[in-house]
VOVO-19105 format. One line per field, with one value per residue (C-alpha): residue number from 0; residue in one letter; x, y, z. Coordinates in nm, 2 decimals. Layout:
REM VOVO-19105
num = [NUM,...]
residu = [A,...]
east = [X,...]
north = [Y,...]
up = [Z,...]
END
This chain:
REM VOVO-19105
num = [0,1,2,3,4,5,6,7,8,9,10,11,12,13,14,15,16,17,18,19,20,21,22,23,24,25,26,27,28,29,30,31,32,33,34,35,36,37,38,39,40,41,42,43,44,45,46,47,48,49,50,51,52,53,54,55,56,57,58,59,60,61,62,63,64,65,66,67,68,69,70,71,72,73,74,75,76,77,78,79,80,81,82,83,84,85,86,87,88,89,90,91,92,93,94,95,96,97,98,99,100,101,102,103,104,105,106,107,108,109,110,111,112,113,114,115,116,117,118,119,120,121,122,123,124,125,126,127,128,129,130,131,132,133,134,135,136,137,138,139,140,141,142,143,144,145,146,147,148,149,150,151,152,153,154,155,156,157,158,159,160,161,162,163,164,165,166,167,168,169,170,171,172,173,174,175,176,177,178,179,180,181,182,183,184,185,186,187,188,189,190,191,192,193,194,195,196,197,198,199,200,201,202,203,204,205,206,207,208,209,210,211,212,213,214,215,216,217,218,219,220,221,222,223,224,225,226,227,228,229,230,231,232,233,234,235,236,237,238,239,240,241,242,243,244,245,246,247,248,249,250,251,252,253,254,255,256,257,258,259,260,261,262,263,264,265,266,267,268,269,270,271,272,273,274,275,276,277,278,279,280,281,282,283,284,285,286,287,288,289,290,291,292,293,294,295,296,297,298,299,300,301,302,303,304,305,306,307,308,309,310,311,312,313,314,315,316,317,318,319,320,321,322,323,324,325,326,327,328,329,330,331,332,333,334,335,336,337,338,339,340,341,342,343,344,345,346,347,348,349,350,351,352,353,354,355,356,357,358,359,360,361,362,363,364,365,366,367,368,369,370,371,372,373,374,375,376,377,378,379,380,381,382,383,384,385,386,387,388,389,390,391,392,393,394,395,396,397,398,399,400,401,402,403,404,405,406,407,408,409,410,411,412,413,414,415,416,417,418,419,420,421,422,423,424,425,426,427,428,429,430,431,432,433,434,435,436,437,438,439,440,441,442,443,444,445,446,447,448,449,450,451,452,453,454,455,456,457,458,459,460,461,462,463,464,465,466,467,468,469,470,471,472,473,474,475,476,477,478,479,480,481,482,483,484,485,486,487,488,489,490,491,492,493,494,495,496,497,498,499,500,501,502,503,504,505,506,507,508,509,510,511,512,513,514,515,516,517,518,519,520,521,522,523,524,525,526,527,528,529,530,531,532,533,534,535,536,537,538,539,540,541,542,543,544,545,546,547,548,549,550,551,552,553,554,555,556,557,558,559,560,561]
residu = [M,R,G,G,Y,P,T,S,F,A,T,Q,E,S,T,M,P,K,G,I,K,R,G,K,F,V,A,F,D,G,M,D,G,S,G,K,G,T,Q,I,K,L,L,K,R,K,L,P,E,D,K,N,Y,F,T,Y,E,P,G,G,T,D,F,A,D,K,I,R,H,L,L,K,S,G,E,Y,P,S,T,P,A,C,D,L,L,L,F,Y,A,S,R,A,S,H,L,E,D,V,V,E,P,L,L,G,Q,G,M,N,V,L,S,D,R,Y,E,S,S,T,W,A,F,Q,L,Y,G,E,E,Q,K,S,R,L,E,R,L,M,R,A,V,R,G,A,M,P,L,M,L,V,P,D,A,Y,F,I,F,D,L,P,A,G,V,A,Y,E,R,M,K,A,R,A,D,E,A,L,Q,D,D,R,F,D,A,W,P,R,E,K,H,E,R,V,R,T,G,F,Q,E,F,A,A,F,A,A,E,T,G,S,Q,Y,H,L,I,D,A,N,R,D,E,E,T,I,H,K,E,V,W,G,I,P,T,S,R,V,P,G,P,N,Q,R,V,E,D,L,L,G,R,S,E,Y,T,F,E,L,D,T,I,K,T,N,V,L,K,R,G,H,L,Y,V,I,E,L,M,E,G,C,A,L,P,P,D,H,W,M,E,F,S,P,K,S,S,S,G,R,C,G,I,H,V,R,V,L,C,D,K,R,S,G,Y,D,R,T,K,H,G,Y,H,G,P,L,Y,L,E,V,D,P,F,A,F,D,V,R,V,R,R,G,I,S,L,V,Q,G,R,V,K,N,S,E,T,R,M,L,V,G,K,E,L,R,D,L,H,T,Q,N,G,L,L,F,R,D,D,K,P,L,S,H,D,D,V,F,I,E,R,D,K,L,Y,Y,H,L,D,L,S,R,P,V,V,G,L,M,A,R,P,G,V,A,A,P,L,D,L,T,A,S,E,K,D,G,N,L,H,E,P,A,N,F,W,I,P,I,L,R,K,Q,L,I,E,G,R,L,P,L,L,P,G,N,L,Y,L,L,S,S,W,E,V,A,N,I,P,S,E,A,C,A,Q,M,T,E,M,E,S,M,T,G,E,F,R,T,H,Y,A,G,F,F,D,P,G,F,R,N,S,A,V,F,E,V,Q,M,F,G,R,A,M,E,L,E,D,R,S,P,V,C,S,M,G,F,E,K,M,I,E,R,P,D,Q,L,Y,G,A,A,S,G,S,H,Y,A,G,A,V,G,P,S,L,S,K,I,F,L,D,R,Q,E,A,W,T,L,P,Y,W,Q,K,F,F,S]
east = [-0.05,-0.24,-0.33,-0.01,0.07,0.39,0.43,0.73,0.76,1.16,1.20,1.53,1.68,1.80,2.06,1.85,2.07,2.10,1.89,1.59,1.34,1.17,0.84,0.50,0.41,0.08,-0.18,-0.55,-0.71,-1.03,-1.27,-1.38,-1.64,-1.56,-1.43,-1.13,-1.03,-1.31,-1.09,-0.77,-0.94,-1.02,-0.64,-0.50,-0.70,-0.56,-0.26,0.04,0.22,0.52,0.53,0.30,0.30,0.02,0.11,-0.07,-0.03,0.02,0.22,0.42,0.71,0.71,0.82,0.51,0.31,0.33,0.27,-0.03,-0.18,-0.13,-0.26,-0.57,-0.67,-0.68,-0.52,-0.35,-0.46,-0.30,-0.34,-0.35,-0.02,0.12,-0.08,0.06,0.42,0.34,0.19,0.54,0.69,0.56,0.56,0.94,0.98,0.75,0.92,1.27,1.24,1.01,0.90,1.19,1.37,1.09,1.08,1.43,1.38,1.16,0.84,0.53,0.43,0.02,-0.04,-0.37,-0.39,-0.09,-0.03,-0.37,-0.48,-0.30,-0.39,-0.73,-0.78,-0.52,-0.59,-0.95,-1.09,-0.92,-0.98,-0.60,-0.53,-0.40,-0.24,-0.03,0.01,0.36,0.44,0.36,0.53,0.87,0.83,0.75,1.06,1.32,1.24,1.50,1.22,0.97,0.81,0.52,0.27,0.27,-0.06,-0.31,-0.68,-0.85,-1.19,-1.46,-1.84,-2.06,-1.97,-2.32,-2.37,-1.98,-2.08,-2.36,-2.13,-1.92,-2.22,-2.37,-2.02,-2.07,-1.72,-1.59,-1.33,-1.57,-1.51,-1.12,-1.04,-1.10,-1.11,-1.37,-1.52,-1.56,-1.88,-2.05,-1.96,-1.58,-1.61,-1.74,-1.46,-1.25,-1.38,-1.32,-1.00,-0.94,-1.12,-0.90,-0.60,-0.67,-0.79,-0.42,-0.22,-0.43,-0.22,0.11,0.02,-0.17,-0.14,-0.40,-0.72,-1.10,-1.26,-1.63,-1.70,-2.09,-2.10,-2.18,-1.80,-1.77,-1.82,-1.58,-1.31,-1.30,-1.24,-0.94,-0.84,-0.88,-0.56,-0.26,0.07,0.20,0.27,0.34,0.32,0.54,0.70,0.46,0.18,-0.12,-0.26,-0.59,-0.43,-0.30,-0.64,-0.79,-0.59,-0.80,-1.13,-1.21,-1.42,-1.68,-1.78,-1.74,-2.04,-2.08,-2.30,-2.27,-1.94,-1.72,-1.52,-1.15,-1.03,-0.72,-0.47,-0.65,-0.49,-0.70,-0.62,-0.90,-0.91,-0.87,-1.15,-0.90,-0.66,-0.40,-0.31,0.09,0.30,0.60,0.79,0.66,0.60,0.36,0.50,0.22,0.24,-0.04,-0.22,-0.17,-0.53,-0.41,-0.08,-0.23,-0.49,-0.23,-0.32,-0.01,-0.15,0.10,-0.03,0.05,0.02,0.01,0.38,0.55,0.74,0.75,0.51,0.40,0.54,0.44,0.66,0.72,0.42,0.16,-0.14,-0.37,-0.58,-0.43,-0.47,-0.48,-0.31,-0.47,-0.32,-0.51,-0.22,-0.40,-0.73,-1.02,-1.14,-1.47,-1.45,-1.67,-1.57,-1.50,-1.29,-0.93,-0.66,-0.34,-0.21,-0.01,0.26,0.34,0.72,0.90,1.29,1.33,1.25,1.56,1.66,1.85,2.18,2.32,2.46,2.10,1.94,2.17,2.11,1.75,1.78,1.98,1.70,1.35,1.43,1.37,1.36,1.18,1.21,0.99,0.88,1.28,1.47,1.76,2.10,2.30,2.43,2.13,2.03,2.19,2.21,2.41,2.40,2.22,1.90,1.77,1.75,1.48,1.46,1.23,1.03,1.02,0.98,0.61,0.37,0.20,0.53,0.32,0.04,0.00,-0.28,-0.49,-0.49,-0.80,-1.03,-1.33,-1.53,-1.43,-1.24,-1.46,-1.25,-1.64,-1.66,-1.68,-1.77,-2.00,-2.20,-2.13,-1.98,-1.61,-1.44,-1.34,-0.98,-0.90,-1.14,-0.80,-0.53,-0.33,-0.10,0.24,0.28,0.64,0.67,0.64,0.97,1.22,1.48,1.39,1.40,1.12,1.09,0.93,0.82,0.81,0.42,0.28,0.21,0.33,0.21,0.53,0.62,0.94,1.12,1.16,0.95,0.89,0.93,0.88,0.93,0.71,0.97,1.03,0.82,0.95,0.99,1.03,1.25,1.06,1.37,1.72,1.95,2.16,1.89,1.73,1.54,1.21,1.04,0.92,0.62,0.34,0.28,0.59,0.52,0.48,0.32,0.52,0.40,0.34,0.42,0.40,0.56,0.60,0.40,0.61,0.38,0.61,0.65,0.92,1.11,1.36,1.38,1.28,1.45,1.46,1.46,1.61,1.46,1.59,1.72,1.73,1.43,1.47,1.54,1.36,1.50,1.38,1.28,1.30,0.96,0.93,0.73,0.61,0.26,-0.03,-0.16,0.03,-0.05,-0.35,-0.71,-0.77,-0.61,-0.85,-0.61,-0.75,-0.39,-0.32,-0.31,-0.24,0.02,0.17,0.06,-0.23,-0.46,-0.62,-0.96,-1.14,-1.14,-1.28,-1.04,-0.74,-0.53,-0.59,-0.53,-0.14,-0.24,-0.27,-0.58,-0.78,-0.66,-0.69,-1.04,-1.03,-0.75,-1.03]
north = [1.52,1.71,2.11,2.17,2.02,1.90,1.50,1.42,1.48,1.56,1.41,1.50,1.22,1.21,1.06,0.79,0.64,0.28,0.06,0.33,0.33,0.60,0.73,0.80,1.12,1.14,1.45,1.55,1.81,1.89,2.18,2.39,2.20,1.82,1.66,1.62,1.78,1.52,1.26,1.36,1.39,1.05,0.90,1.10,0.91,0.61,0.61,0.59,1.00,0.84,0.70,0.96,1.37,1.56,1.88,2.14,2.41,2.69,2.66,2.43,2.61,2.99,3.15,2.96,3.01,3.37,3.34,3.18,3.48,3.72,3.47,3.43,3.73,3.96,4.18,4.32,4.40,4.10,3.95,3.55,3.55,3.75,3.46,3.19,3.26,3.29,2.95,2.78,3.04,2.85,2.51,2.54,2.63,2.33,2.07,2.19,2.20,2.00,1.73,1.60,1.57,1.37,1.15,1.09,1.01,0.77,0.91,0.95,1.29,1.34,1.68,1.89,2.04,2.03,2.15,2.03,2.35,2.56,2.40,2.47,2.79,3.02,2.88,2.78,2.92,3.24,3.19,3.25,3.00,3.01,3.34,3.18,2.81,2.90,3.10,2.80,2.55,2.81,2.82,2.46,2.38,2.59,2.44,2.31,2.01,1.90,1.57,1.35,1.19,0.83,0.88,1.10,1.16,1.45,1.47,1.56,1.65,1.87,2.27,2.35,2.12,2.18,2.58,2.50,2.37,2.63,2.86,2.62,2.61,2.71,2.88,3.20,3.02,3.18,3.52,3.56,3.33,3.55,3.21,3.04,3.39,3.33,3.34,3.03,3.05,3.06,2.71,2.55,2.64,2.51,2.20,2.16,2.27,1.96,1.69,1.81,1.77,1.48,1.34,1.42,1.33,0.96,0.92,0.95,0.69,0.51,0.71,0.92,0.91,1.09,1.01,1.09,1.35,1.33,1.02,0.99,0.98,0.62,0.53,0.78,0.67,0.28,0.38,0.60,0.39,0.05,0.16,0.02,-0.06,-0.46,-0.64,-1.03,-1.18,-1.25,-1.60,-1.65,-1.45,-1.49,-1.36,-1.32,-1.04,-0.85,-0.84,-0.68,-0.35,-0.31,-0.15,-0.22,-0.53,-0.69,-1.04,-1.25,-1.39,-1.67,-1.45,-1.05,-0.90,-0.69,-0.40,-0.37,-0.03,0.02,0.17,-0.05,-0.33,-0.64,-0.99,-1.17,-1.59,-1.82,-2.09,-2.36,-2.44,-2.66,-3.00,-3.12,-3.41,-3.28,-3.31,-3.13,-2.72,-2.52,-2.25,-2.05,-1.80,-1.61,-1.72,-1.59,-1.47,-1.21,-1.11,-0.97,-0.78,-0.55,-0.77,-0.86,-1.13,-1.28,-1.56,-1.55,-1.81,-1.80,-1.74,-1.70,-1.36,-1.42,-1.42,-1.72,-2.04,-2.23,-2.39,-2.74,-2.92,-2.63,-2.66,-2.39,-2.10,-2.00,-1.61,-1.40,-0.98,-0.80,-0.52,-0.44,-0.14,-0.07,-0.11,-0.18,-0.47,-0.68,-1.03,-1.27,-1.56,-1.89,-1.75,-1.85,-1.60,-1.79,-2.17,-2.39,-2.66,-2.97,-2.94,-3.22,-3.29,-3.43,-3.14,-2.92,-2.68,-2.77,-2.63,-2.49,-2.81,-2.98,-2.70,-2.72,-3.14,-3.04,-2.81,-3.08,-3.31,-3.11,-2.75,-2.54,-2.20,-2.20,-1.95,-2.01,-2.36,-2.47,-2.46,-2.23,-2.33,-2.34,-2.02,-1.81,-1.97,-1.75,-1.99,-1.79,-1.86,-2.17,-1.95,-1.93,-1.57,-1.44,-1.15,-0.88,-0.89,-0.55,-0.71,-0.72,-0.45,-0.38,-0.46,-0.45,-0.30,-0.01,-0.01,0.29,0.52,0.68,0.36,0.41,0.11,-0.20,-0.50,-0.78,-1.14,-1.31,-1.21,-1.51,-1.59,-1.82,-1.52,-1.27,-1.02,-1.04,-0.67,-0.48,-0.42,-0.12,0.02,-0.09,-0.11,0.13,-0.05,0.04,0.09,-0.05,0.30,0.48,0.35,0.58,0.46,0.16,0.18,0.17,0.35,0.21,0.50,0.45,0.42,0.21,-0.12,-0.30,-0.59,-0.76,-1.01,-1.26,-1.33,-1.67,-1.93,-2.10,-2.50,-2.69,-3.06,-3.30,-3.36,-3.00,-2.66,-2.28,-1.98,-1.62,-1.46,-1.10,-0.89,-0.93,-0.65,-0.69,-0.67,-0.35,-0.19,-0.28,-0.63,-0.85,-1.06,-1.09,-1.42,-1.61,-1.95,-2.27,-2.58,-2.86,-2.90,-2.48,-2.40,-2.02,-1.67,-1.54,-1.25,-1.01,-0.85,-0.51,-0.21,0.02,0.13,0.43,0.63,0.61,0.30,0.27,-0.10,-0.24,-0.51,-0.87,-0.67,-0.96,-0.90,-1.21,-1.53,-1.83,-2.13,-2.46,-2.72,-3.10,-3.30,-3.50,-3.77,-3.67,-3.55,-3.74,-3.44,-3.19,-2.81,-2.76,-2.79,-3.13,-2.93,-2.67,-2.39,-2.07,-2.02,-2.35,-2.38,-2.03,-1.87,-1.56,-1.32,-1.31,-1.09,-1.23,-1.51,-1.22,-1.02,-1.03,-1.06,-1.18,-1.23,-0.99,-0.70,-0.78,-0.75,-0.43,-0.51,-0.48,-0.14,-0.04,-0.02,0.27,0.47,0.55]
up = [-0.98,-1.13,-1.10,-1.02,-0.68,-0.71,-0.75,-0.50,-0.16,-0.03,0.32,0.46,0.61,0.99,1.16,1.37,1.70,1.69,1.84,1.84,1.58,1.38,1.53,1.28,1.15,1.10,1.03,1.09,0.90,0.77,0.79,1.07,1.25,1.05,1.43,1.36,1.68,1.88,1.71,1.81,2.21,2.21,2.02,2.33,2.58,2.44,2.36,2.60,2.65,2.66,2.29,2.12,2.13,2.02,1.85,1.61,1.30,1.31,1.59,1.81,1.89,2.10,1.75,1.61,1.85,1.77,1.37,1.52,1.70,1.38,1.14,1.35,1.54,1.26,1.48,1.15,0.81,0.61,0.23,0.13,0.04,0.34,0.53,0.33,0.37,0.78,0.75,0.58,0.82,1.11,0.91,0.95,1.27,1.41,1.19,1.24,1.61,1.75,1.48,1.32,1.67,1.84,1.52,1.53,1.90,1.83,1.93,1.70,1.63,1.58,1.44,1.42,1.06,0.85,0.44,0.31,0.53,0.34,0.01,0.08,0.31,0.11,-0.23,-0.27,0.03,-0.07,-0.45,-0.53,-0.66,-0.98,-0.85,-0.53,-0.64,-0.79,-0.45,-0.25,-0.52,-0.46,-0.08,-0.05,-0.28,-0.06,0.25,0.43,0.60,0.42,0.58,0.42,0.68,0.75,0.78,0.65,0.78,0.58,0.75,0.53,0.53,0.39,0.41,0.60,0.87,0.99,0.92,1.15,1.39,1.43,1.52,1.79,1.94,2.33,2.35,2.20,1.95,1.66,1.75,1.87,1.48,1.20,0.93,1.13,1.09,0.71,0.53,0.41,0.06,0.16,0.39,0.02,-0.14,0.13,0.15,-0.23,-0.20,0.10,-0.14,-0.46,-0.26,-0.09,-0.45,-0.60,-0.31,-0.29,-0.61,-0.47,-0.17,0.01,0.34,0.27,0.37,0.27,0.63,0.59,0.90,0.87,1.09,1.45,1.64,1.81,1.43,1.28,1.55,1.47,1.17,1.28,1.51,1.27,1.05,1.33,1.23,1.14,1.45,1.54,1.84,2.14,2.25,2.49,2.32,2.10,1.79,1.96,2.27,1.96,1.85,2.17,2.08,1.84,1.79,1.42,1.40,1.17,1.05,0.76,0.63,0.38,0.13,0.26,0.15,0.35,0.19,0.32,0.26,0.08,0.36,0.63,0.78,0.86,1.07,1.03,1.15,0.94,0.89,0.94,1.22,1.24,1.45,1.33,1.50,1.63,1.38,1.10,1.05,0.78,0.53,0.36,0.06,-0.09,-0.39,-0.70,-0.71,-0.41,-0.55,-0.88,-0.71,-0.51,-0.17,0.09,0.32,0.55,0.82,1.18,1.49,1.80,2.05,1.69,1.60,1.27,0.92,0.73,0.93,1.26,1.50,1.44,1.61,1.61,1.75,1.70,1.50,1.19,1.08,0.81,0.82,0.52,0.37,0.01,-0.08,-0.45,-0.41,-0.17,-0.19,-0.15,0.05,0.27,0.45,0.25,-0.02,0.02,-0.03,0.09,0.09,0.29,0.28,0.51,0.58,0.79,0.82,0.47,0.31,0.15,-0.06,-0.36,-0.51,-0.82,-0.94,-0.94,-1.07,-1.34,-1.33,-1.34,-1.67,-1.85,-1.77,-1.78,-1.89,-1.61,-1.86,-2.17,-2.54,-2.82,-2.68,-2.69,-2.34,-2.29,-2.31,-2.01,-2.09,-2.13,-1.77,-1.43,-1.14,-0.83,-0.49,-0.55,-0.69,-1.06,-1.20,-1.38,-1.63,-1.74,-2.09,-2.22,-2.56,-2.58,-2.73,-2.43,-2.17,-1.86,-1.62,-1.37,-1.09,-1.12,-0.93,-0.71,-0.80,-0.59,-0.67,-0.47,-0.67,-0.55,-0.48,-0.54,-0.86,-1.08,-1.48,-1.31,-1.13,-1.46,-1.23,-1.38,-1.38,-1.70,-1.65,-1.77,-1.50,-1.27,-1.48,-1.73,-1.99,-2.03,-2.38,-2.56,-2.79,-2.44,-2.24,-2.25,-2.49,-2.41,-2.08,-1.83,-1.51,-1.21,-0.96,-0.58,-0.46,-0.75,-0.84,-1.18,-1.28,-1.53,-1.70,-1.77,-2.10,-1.97,-1.94,-1.63,-1.64,-1.26,-1.29,-1.05,-0.80,-0.75,-0.69,-0.64,-0.44,-0.58,-0.35,-0.25,-0.27,-0.41,-0.34,-0.63,-0.87,-0.71,-0.43,-0.51,-0.45,-0.73,-0.59,-0.34,-0.49,-0.61,-0.54,-0.78,-0.75,-0.94,-1.33,-1.35,-1.73,-1.84,-1.83,-1.46,-1.33,-1.14,-0.93,-0.88,-0.58,-0.56,-0.25,-0.23,-0.51,-0.82,-1.11,-1.46,-1.63,-1.92,-2.12,-2.00,-1.66,-1.39,-1.17,-0.91,-0.85,-0.71,-0.54,-0.57,-0.31,-0.34,-0.32,-0.06,-0.32,-0.66,-0.61,-0.81,-0.92,-1.09,-1.13,-1.43,-1.47,-1.40,-0.98,-1.05,-1.18,-1.33,-1.51,-1.64,-1.97,-2.05,-2.28,-2.14,-1.84,-1.72,-1.49,-1.17,-1.26,-1.12,-1.44,-1.81,-2.10,-1.82,-2.09,-2.38,-2.10,-2.18,-2.55,-2.73,-2.95,-2.61,-2.50,-2.91,-2.78,-2.55,-2.75,-3.05]
END
């Protein structure tokens, strides 16, 4: 992270009792007068007390509350360095004695203020960034416990508006809080501190949300409330019943577009539903254009506690859960983000011997227009494995962090509004690799390419495994279905979980299962079927980008380097 703020946050692991799911830690921050306190009160009225604990900083324990009095009252002369140390002493007591134990019991903990306040007030408000930043890093690095919030809301508005709000308060809090009583120019600097913290922190993950607080409180509340957790219906529950719990709603239009925010979760009813015979069901997978844009989409249906599959003989509506985790995205009614397949009792997966026979007959994997020898084809547990290609000058692309402009999923060559890849992606060059190894960091989205060329025969279709324990703790794709007739390199949409990891050229990265088609399709994957990726040689970006194949080559990027 720029500006010297730590690029990683150390989170102490806790021992969770069996059967208890760890709670979520949510922090609310912003300038005094930003309205965060009002939003916390609104949430407190709605969230059940037995599952959610509201707290605050500085304070939250008897010891920390005494520090709070010292800091806010101005009773004793202090210095910015002393204030910073006191804030972290209070935070240590709060995290160890209250927050961490409650999270371990499965409670959600919602805190009024957290670490960005120390950054904004002590480093920026006091104009001590150059002097105190090293002290702050040393102190937080020595803390026995530091937690990264699962969601971090920072409320932002012009300092002048916040200052007038504070002056207009009916109570006497302003007289009792020496930070509230700061002059306006200090509050201007505090706002800058919060904005920079939010911009820097957003580079490490999607849990940081900068909220425009210069709006009416109900509009702001709907934005905060509209970031729920993922959930599926129970055996006798409709998806519509789940949607009633959320207040973030909008109408999709065939002409107007809506922006879906990065880090928010949306559930949208699909235009199509199902009316299946008793012995048939449907399975779903994201389209390539969804996965390659960093959008996680999953299908929900009534009375099924799971994703991407209906019950046998299902009659009812379908809903799409949309999680744009890489960029804000622009959508409108009628665009397609997911595809489905009808199955029956004849559907079955191919086993290892059948895969080897298919490779002998058709060549499932190619390199340089030649089928690989059986010795170079890795089949295990009835799955075919793909390997990473780091031999290209541009080995892959990484989603550019902090992009403000939304990615328009309705863009097309016909409308002349395709996106420039350089505005959304950063190239990963082979010469930048560390001794030929590619480091993958948690929180980033990487597009990488297979060493092999996949060749899916007409009698089968294929599906990548999302995560493969033998290759590492990372997800290998968000759109991994391959139609009969597909022939090209596989593109991996990779996101790390847990610790960072290094991969080498031809490292195995994912497995693929093959399914026997009930009958051969009349039309294979290709240009005639309307595919945007047919006929391509080598990896490609989503169809909404200009130069989507050239972006995987060095000449495209050289014009930006010069």
